[in-house]
N, C-alpha and C positions, 0 to 999 in steps of 0.2 A: 297467178302471181304477176302476170303482165297487167292485169286490171288494177291490182294493188299499187303497182309502180305508177300507173297513170293517175290514179286517184291522189297519190301523195304529190305527184308533180303538179296537179291542178291546184291543190291546197297550198303549195308553196309559191304560186304566181303572185306577184306584188308589184305595186308601183310606189315610188318615192316622191312625195310632194313637199314643197316648201310651205310651211305654216308660220304664224306670227312668232312662234318660239323657236323656230329651227326647221328641221326636216323630220318627216314621219313616214314610216313604211306602212302602207295599207294593203292587206291581203284581198285579193279579188273575191274570194269566197266569203269574206266578212261583210262585204257591202250590202246593205239592204236597199237603200236608195240615196240619190244625190239630189240636193236642191240648189239652184242658182240663186246667189245673193249679190247683185250688182256685179263687180269684177272678181268676185270670189265664189267658191262653191262649198257647201257643207255636206260632208259624207255622214250618213246615218248608218252605223254599223250594228250587226246582230248583237253585239255586246251591249247595246244601248248607248255606246259612246258616240259623241259628235265631234267631227274633226273638220275645222275650217281650213281650206287650202287657198293659196293665193294664185288662182288660175281661172280665167273665165270659162264658161261652160263649153263654148265652141272649141277651145283648145283641148279641153278635157275629153270631149266626145271623140276627137281624132285619136287620142291615146287609148280609149276604151273600145273603139271599134274593132280592133283585132281580136277581142275576146268573144265577140258575137253572142254575148248573153245580156247586153244592155240595150235599152231602147229609150227613145225620147217620148214622153207622154205630153201632148199638147191639149190644154184645156179649151174647149170650144163653148163659147157663151151663146 
Protein backbone atom coordinates (compact mmCIF):
# COMPACT_ATOMS: atom_id res chain seq x y z
CA UNK A 1 0.00 0.00 0.00
CA UNK A 2 2.89 2.32 0.74
CA UNK A 3 4.27 1.76 -2.79
CA UNK A 4 0.90 2.69 -4.26
CA UNK A 5 0.87 5.95 -2.31
CA UNK A 6 4.39 6.82 -3.49
CA UNK A 7 3.47 6.06 -7.13
CA UNK A 8 0.42 8.32 -6.91
CA UNK A 9 2.47 11.04 -5.26
CA UNK A 10 5.08 10.94 -8.07
CA UNK A 11 2.37 11.07 -10.73
CA UNK A 12 0.88 14.19 -9.16
CA UNK A 13 4.16 16.15 -9.15
CA UNK A 14 3.86 19.10 -11.48
CA UNK A 15 5.20 22.52 -12.37
CA UNK A 16 3.15 25.50 -13.52
CA UNK A 17 4.61 27.60 -16.34
CA UNK A 18 3.66 30.80 -18.11
CA UNK A 19 2.78 30.28 -21.78
CA UNK A 20 1.71 32.66 -24.55
CA UNK A 21 -1.94 32.05 -23.66
CA UNK A 22 -1.75 32.01 -19.85
CA UNK A 23 -0.50 29.40 -17.40
CA UNK A 24 -0.28 25.64 -17.81
CA UNK A 25 0.32 22.80 -15.38
CA UNK A 26 2.76 20.19 -16.68
CA UNK A 27 3.03 16.88 -14.85
CA UNK A 28 6.61 15.68 -14.43
CA UNK A 29 5.77 12.10 -15.47
CA UNK A 30 4.31 13.41 -18.77
CA UNK A 31 7.55 15.06 -19.98
CA UNK A 32 9.29 13.18 -22.77
CA UNK A 33 11.94 15.81 -23.52
CA UNK A 34 12.51 19.57 -23.54
CA UNK A 35 14.00 21.65 -26.33
CA UNK A 36 15.50 25.15 -25.92
CA UNK A 37 14.30 27.76 -28.42
CA UNK A 38 15.99 31.14 -27.85
CA UNK A 39 14.56 32.45 -24.55
CA UNK A 40 11.72 29.91 -24.54
CA UNK A 41 11.55 26.14 -24.07
CA UNK A 42 9.27 23.63 -25.71
CA UNK A 43 8.03 20.63 -23.73
CA UNK A 44 7.27 17.48 -25.73
CA UNK A 45 4.84 15.38 -23.73
CA UNK A 46 4.02 11.67 -23.80
CA UNK A 47 0.59 12.61 -25.18
CA UNK A 48 2.37 14.11 -28.27
CA UNK A 49 1.33 17.59 -27.11
CA UNK A 50 3.85 20.42 -27.39
CA UNK A 51 3.84 23.23 -24.84
CA UNK A 52 6.00 26.31 -25.34
CA UNK A 53 6.88 28.07 -22.08
CA UNK A 54 8.35 31.50 -21.56
CA UNK A 55 11.43 30.58 -19.55
CA UNK A 56 15.07 30.16 -20.63
CA UNK A 57 16.62 26.72 -20.32
CA UNK A 58 19.06 27.64 -17.54
CA UNK A 59 16.18 28.71 -15.26
CA UNK A 60 14.19 25.63 -16.19
CA UNK A 61 17.13 23.39 -15.29
CA UNK A 62 17.22 24.95 -11.81
CA UNK A 63 13.57 24.00 -11.27
CA UNK A 64 13.91 20.47 -12.66
CA UNK A 65 17.15 19.57 -10.83
CA UNK A 66 15.24 18.60 -7.69
CA UNK A 67 13.55 15.71 -9.52
CA UNK A 68 16.87 14.03 -10.38
CA UNK A 69 15.39 12.37 -13.48
CA UNK A 70 16.39 14.96 -16.08
CA UNK A 71 19.76 15.49 -17.70
CA UNK A 72 21.18 17.87 -20.28
CA UNK A 73 22.36 16.33 -23.54
CA UNK A 74 25.05 18.30 -25.32
CA UNK A 75 25.69 17.48 -28.95
CA UNK A 76 29.41 17.23 -29.73
CA UNK A 77 30.47 17.85 -33.32
